[in-house]
C-alpha positions in Angstrom: 77.9 -43.6 -29.3 76.6 -44.6 -25.9 77.8 -42.9 -22.7 78.9 -46.2 -21.3 81.3 -46.7 -24.3 83.2 -43.4 -23.5 86.5 -43.5 -21.7 86.2 -43.0 -17.9 88.2 -39.7 -18.2 85.5 -38.1 -20.4 82.4 -39.3 -18.5 82.4 -36.6 -15.9 82.7 -33.9 -18.5 79.9 -35.4 -20.6 77.6 -35.8 -17.6 78.2 -32.2 -16.7 77.3 -31.0 -20.2 74.2 -33.2 -20.3 73.1 -31.8 -16.9 73.6 -28.3 -18.2 71.6 -29.0 -21.3 68.8 -30.7 -19.4 68.6 -27.7 -17.0 68.3 -25.3 -19.9 65.6 -27.4 -21.6 63.7 -27.6 -18.3 63.9 -23.9 -17.7 62.8 -23.2 -21.3 59.9 -25.6 -21.0 58.8 -24.2 -17.6 58.9 -20.7 -19.0 56.9 -21.7 -22.0 54.3 -23.4 -19.9 54.0 -20.4 -17.6 53.4 -18.1 -20.6 50.8 -20.5 -22.0 49.0 -20.7 -18.7 49.1 -16.9 -18.3 47.7 -16.4 -21.8 45.0 -19.0 -21.3 43.8 -17.4 -18.1 43.6 -13.9 -19.6 40.2 -14.6 -21.1 38.9 -16.7 -18.1 36.5 -15.1 -15.6 37.9 -13.6 -12.5 36.4 -16.4 -10.4 38.6 -19.0 -12.2 41.9 -17.3 -11.4 43.5 -18.7 -8.3 43.2 -16.4 -5.4 40.0 -14.7 -6.7 37.5 -17.4 -5.7 35.6 -15.3 -3.3 31.8 -15.9 -3.1 30.8 -13.8 -0.1 29.7 -10.2 0.3 30.9 -9.8 3.9 34.0 -8.0 5.0 37.3 -9.9 4.3 39.0 -11.5 7.1 42.2 -10.1 8.6 44.4 -12.9 7.3 43.0 -12.3 3.7 43.7 -8.6 4.1 47.2 -9.2 5.3 47.8 -11.7 2.5 46.7 -9.1 -0.1 48.8 -6.4 1.7 51.9 -8.5 1.3 52.6 -8.0 -2.3 55.3 -10.4 -3.6 58.4 -9.0 -5.2 58.2 -9.7 -8.9 61.2 -11.2 -10.6 62.6 -9.8 -13.9 61.4 -12.9 -15.7 62.6 -13.8 -19.1 65.4 -16.4 -19.8 66.9 -17.7 -16.5 65.6 -14.5 -14.8 67.8 -12.3 -16.9 65.0 -10.3 -18.4 65.8 -11.5 -21.9 63.0 -12.9 -24.1 62.3 -16.5 -23.6 62.5 -17.1 -27.3 66.3 -17.0 -27.0 66.0 -20.5 -25.6 65.1 -21.8 -29.0 68.3 -20.9 -30.9 70.3 -21.9 -27.8 68.6 -25.3 -27.7 69.1 -25.9 -31.4 72.7 -24.9 -31.1 73.2 -27.3 -28.2 71.2 -30.1 -29.8 73.2 -30.2 -33.0 76.5 -31.2 -31.4 74.8 -33.4 -28.9 73.2 -35.4 -31.7 76.3 -35.1 -34.0 78.8 -36.5 -31.5 76.3 -39.0 -30.1 76.3 -37.4 -26.8 72.6 -37.8 -26.7 71.1 -40.7 -28.5 67.5 -40.4 -29.9 66.1 -43.8 -28.9 62.6 -45.2 -28.1 62.5 -43.2 -24.8 62.9 -40.0 -26.7 60.2 -41.0 -29.1 57.9 -41.9 -26.2 58.6 -38.6 -24.6 57.8 -36.8 -27.9 54.6 -38.8 -28.2 53.6 -37.9 -24.6 54.4 -34.3 -25.2 52.4 -34.3 -28.4 49.5 -35.9 -26.5 49.6 -33.4 -23.8 49.7 -30.5 -26.2 46.9 -31.9 -28.2 44.7 -32.5 -25.1 45.5 -29.0 -23.9 44.8 -27.2 -27.2 41.8 -29.3 -28.3 40.1 -30.4 -25.0 41.4 -27.8 -22.6 38.4 -25.7 -22.7 36.0 -28.6 -22.2 38.0 -29.9 -19.3 38.2 -26.4 -17.8 34.5 -25.8 -18.2 33.7 -29.2 -16.7 35.9 -28.5 -13.7 34.7 -24.9 -13.4 31.0 -25.6 -13.7 30.6 -26.1 -10.0 32.2 -22.8 -9.3 30.1 -21.0 -11.9 26.9 -22.5 -10.4 27.9 -21.5 -7.0 28.7 -18.0 -8.2 25.3 -17.8 -10.0 23.4 -18.9 -6.9 25.3 -16.4 -4.8 24.6 -13.7 -7.3 20.9 -14.4 -7.4 20.8 -14.4 -3.6 22.6 -11.0 -3.5 20.2 -9.7 -6.2 17.2 -10.7 -4.0 18.8 -9.0 -1.0 19.5 -5.9 -3.0 16.0 -5.8 -4.4 14.5 -6.1 -0.8 16.8 -3.3 0.4 15.8 -1.1 -2.5 12.1 -1.7 -1.7 12.8 -0.9 1.9 14.6 2.3 0.8 11.6 3.3 -1.3 9.3 2.7 1.6 11.4 4.7 3.9 11.6 7.6 1.4 7.9 7.5 1.1 7.5 7.8 4.8 9.9 10.7 5.2 7.0 13.2 5.4 5.0 11.1 7.9 5.7 13.5 10.8 4.6 16.5 8.8 1.5 14.7 7.7 0.6 13.9 11.3 1.3 17.4 12.4 -1.0 18.8 9.7 -3.7 16.3 10.8 -3.4 17.4 14.4 -3.7 21.0 13.4 -6.8 20.3 11.4 -8.3 18.3 14.3 -7.6 21.1 16.8 -9.1 23.7 14.4 -12.2 21.4 13.8 -12.7 21.0 17.6 -12.6 24.8 18.1 -15.2 25.2 15.4 -17.3 22.5 16.9 -17.1 24.0 20.3 -18.1 27.4 18.9 -21.0 25.8 17.1 -22.0 23.7 20.1 -22.6 26.8 22.2 -25.2 28.1 19.7 -26.7 24.8 18.4 -28.7 24.1 21.6 -30.4 27.5 21.3 -31.3 26.8 17.7 -32.6 23.3 18.6 -34.6 24.7 21.5 -36.1 27.4 19.2 -37.0 24.7 16.6 -38.6 22.5 19.3 -40.7 25.3 20.7 -41.8 26.3 17.2 -42.8 22.8 16.4 -44.9 22.6 19.6 -46.6 25.9 18.8 -47.4 24.7 15.3 -48.8 21.4 16.7 -51.0 23.3 19.2 -52.2 25.6 16.5 -53.0 22.7 14.2 -54.8 20.9 17.0 -56.8 24.0 17.9 -57.8 24.6 14.3 -58.8 21.0 13.9 -60.9 21.1 17.1 -62.5 24.4 16.2 -63.4 23.0 12.8 -64.9 19.9 14.4 -66.9 22.0 16.9 -68.1 24.4 14.1 -69.2 21.4 12.0 -71.0 19.8 14.9 -72.7 23.1 15.9 -73.8 23.8 12.4 -75.2 20.3 12.0 -77.0 20.6 15.3 -78.3 24.1 14.5 -79.5 23.0 11.0 -81.3 20.0 12.5 -82.9 22.1 15.2 -84.0 25.0 12.9 -85.3 22.5 10.3 -87.3 20.8 13.0 -88.7 24.1 14.3 -89.9 25.2 10.8 -91.3 21.8 10.1 -93.5 21.8 13.2 -94.4 25.5 13.6 -96.8 26.8 10.9 -96.2 30.4 11.9 -92.5 30.1 11.3 -93.1 28.4 8.1 -95.5 31.1 6.9 -93.1 33.9 8.0 -90.2 32.2 6.1 -92.4 31.9 3.0 -93.5 35.6 3.2 -89.9 36.7 3.6 -88.9 34.7 0.6 -91.7 36.1 -1.6 -90.9 39.6 -0.5 -87.3 39.2 -1.5 -88.3 37.8 -4.9 -90.7 40.7 -5.5 -88.0 43.2 -4.4 -90.1 44.6 -1.6 -88.9 45.9 1.7 -86.9 43.2 3.3 -87.7 42.5 6.9 -86.1 40.2 9.4 -85.2 36.8 8.0 -86.9 34.3 10.2 -84.4 31.5 9.3 -81.4 33.7 10.1 -83.1 34.8 13.3 -83.7 31.2 14.2 -80.1 30.3 13.7 -78.9 33.3 15.8 -81.3 32.4 18.5 -80.1 28.8 18.5 -76.5 29.9 19.0 -77.4 32.3 21.7 -79.4 29.7 23.5 -76.5 27.2 23.1 -73.9 29.6 24.5 -76.2 30.5 27.4 -76.7 26.8 28.1 -73.0 26.0 28.1 -72.3 29.0 30.3 -75.0 28.1 32.8 -74.0 24.4 33.0 -70.3 25.1 33.9 -69.3 21.6 32.6 -65.7 21.8 31.4 -65.1 18.0 31.3 -64.9 18.0 27.5 -62.3 20.8 27.5 -60.2 19.0 30.2 -60.3 15.8 28.2 -59.2 17.6 25.1 -56.4 19.4 26.9 -55.2 16.1 28.5 -55.1 14.4 25.1 -53.2 17.4 23.7 -50.6 17.3 26.5 -50.2 13.5 26.1 -49.6 13.9 22.4 -47.1 16.7 22.9 -45.2 14.8 25.5 -45.0 11.7 23.2 -43.6 13.8 20.4 -41.1 15.5 22.8 -39.9 12.1 24.2 -39.5 10.5 20.8 -37.6 13.4 19.3 -35.5 14.1 22.3 -36.8 17.6 23.1 -35.3 19.6 26.0 -38.6 20.0 27.8 -41.9 18.2 28.5 -45.3 19.3 29.8 -46.8 18.5 33.2 -50.5 17.7 33.8 -51.3 21.5 33.8 -49.6 22.0 30.5 -46.6 23.9 31.9 -43.3 23.1 30.2 -40.5 21.8 32.3 -36.8 21.2 31.3 
């Protein structure tokens, strides 16, 4: 029976009943949808829940803090806010639907079928493609969160490296203090050694000069001896070659030594001795010391050259006197 066919006196009552039933169905549907949404968001990441989309590591703003501080008063929930289970709406709806359909207060027509098809479509899309739609819509937030997390990881890694560096440099002050102590101790030892080292160096330099002079004198003496012996040998040989008496005396002395007779004066030895005596007397009588002076000047020049090249503390003047 259509509503328009009812008597006018029953229409307000029927409209009031229909309004009550529609309100009950709307409340039950809203409650079921809220429970479905709440259950679907339990497994979702925290970034997908409204109010939790925060992608910064800085301090929260004052308005966000005040918004979080103002905790809303939770209602009792349940059926019509009574705290009863929302499943009570199902028997109530069935109980109300039976008389509505029985007495034709609500006619199931094409609009009802269209509504049922639409609800079935919505439920199918929600149950079958809800995750895909959610992932497609949430991918941008996930990518943004991933980029932000990577940036924070890099910052944390840099801070950790800096922390390690700072920890490694904690003993830098102690290390520098130890280095300064070692440096001061080393300088003291160097100063103590520096007071004695010049004396050792001076001693070594003097000793080197004395060794050089001794070597030069030995070398010169050997050269003079060789020259004198060569000159003496040549002179004596010439004397015995030209003087027959000396030759006869040398031969008699040699024969006497061979026979073992009484040995007299050796004429050859006497000739050498006489040569050296004559040579010494000649040098003494001449008074020519030019050769000695030349030798001394050469020696002084050589010693000054060595002293200059090796950085000695002294040198020699023209008279051979050392001067610092």
